[in-house]
C-alpha positions in Angstrom: 0.0 -0.1 0.0 2.8 2.8 0.9 3.8 2.2 -3.4 0.5 3.9 -3.9 0.9 6.7 -1.9 2.0 9.8 -3.8 1.0 8.2 -7.1 -2.3 10.2 -7.5 0.0 13.5 -7.1 2.3 12.2 -9.6 -0.4 12.0 -12.0 -1.9 14.9 -11.1 1.2 17.0 -11.6 1.8 15.4 -15.0 -1.7 16.9 -16.2 -0.5 19.8 -15.2 2.4 20.1 -17.4 0.3 18.6 -19.7 -1.7 21.6 -19.7 0.6 24.2 -18.8 -1.4 25.2 -16.1 -0.1 26.4 -12.3 -0.2 24.4 -8.9 -1.5 27.4 -6.8 -2.0 25.5 -3.3 -0.5 22.4 -2.5 -0.8 21.0 0.9 -2.9 18.2 3.0 -6.0 20.3 3.0 -6.2 22.0 -0.8 -5.0 21.0 -3.5 -5.9 24.2 -6.3 -4.8 24.5 -10.2 -5.1 27.0 -12.5 -5.9 26.8 -16.1 -3.4 28.3 -18.1 -4.5 32.6 -19.2 -7.0 32.3 -22.0 -8.2 28.6 -20.8 -10.7 27.3 -18.9 -11.1 23.7 -17.7 -13.3 21.4 -20.0 -14.4 19.6 -16.8 -16.3 22.5 -15.7 -17.0 25.4 -18.1 -15.9 29.5 -17.8 -13.8 27.8 -13.8 -10.3 29.1 -14.5 -9.4 27.4 -11.3 -10.6 23.5 -10.1 -9.9 23.3 -6.3 -10.0 20.5 -4.1 -10.5 20.8 -0.2 -9.9 18.0 2.1 -13.7 16.2 3.3 -13.9 13.8 6.2 -11.6 11.7 6.0 -10.2 12.1 2.8 -6.6 12.1 2.6 -4.2 14.1 0.3 -3.8 11.5 -2.3 -7.6 11.8 -2.4 -7.6 15.8 -3.3 -4.5 14.8 -5.9 -7.0 11.6 -7.3 -10.1 15.0 -7.7 -8.2 17.0 -9.4 -7.0 14.7 -11.9 -9.8 12.9 -12.4 -11.4 16.8 -13.8 -8.5 17.8 -15.0 -8.8 15.1 -17.5 -11.0 16.4 -19.3 -8.9 19.2 -20.3 -8.6 22.7 -21.1 -10.7 24.6 -23.8 -10.3 28.1 -25.3 -12.2 31.1 -22.8 -14.6 32.4 -25.6 -16.2 34.7 -23.5 -14.3 38.2 -24.5 -15.6 39.6 -21.4 -13.7 37.2 -19.7 -11.9 39.3 -16.3 -9.4 36.4 -15.9 -8.4 35.9 -19.5 -8.8 39.5 -21.2 -8.9 42.0 -18.5 -6.2 43.2 -15.9 -7.6 41.0 -13.1 -5.0 37.8 -14.2 -1.9 39.7 -13.7 -3.8 41.4 -10.3 -4.1 38.1 -9.2 0.0 36.8 -9.8 0.9 39.5 -8.3 -0.8 39.6 -5.2 0.2 35.9 -4.7 3.5 36.7 -4.7 3.3 40.2 -2.4 
């Protein structure tokens, strides 16, 4: 069973690399992955950032399994020309505020 630890995270990180996404948080209580700018997640159209949070007895691996399952649908171009995240300054502001 010890071999299973980390496999889901490894699969999730491979999908992050495949889609050019960005891991925003990765701890025992929450995993958040942001789609590349100009794209949203196909599993949940119009969603630019997927979050998987700990619930009851979930493990870190459970969070990554949930994340990988949703990322596996891929990304699609954001078609909303008024989307502040993709076409406005908000995406840039968000990135800057995270480094402050």
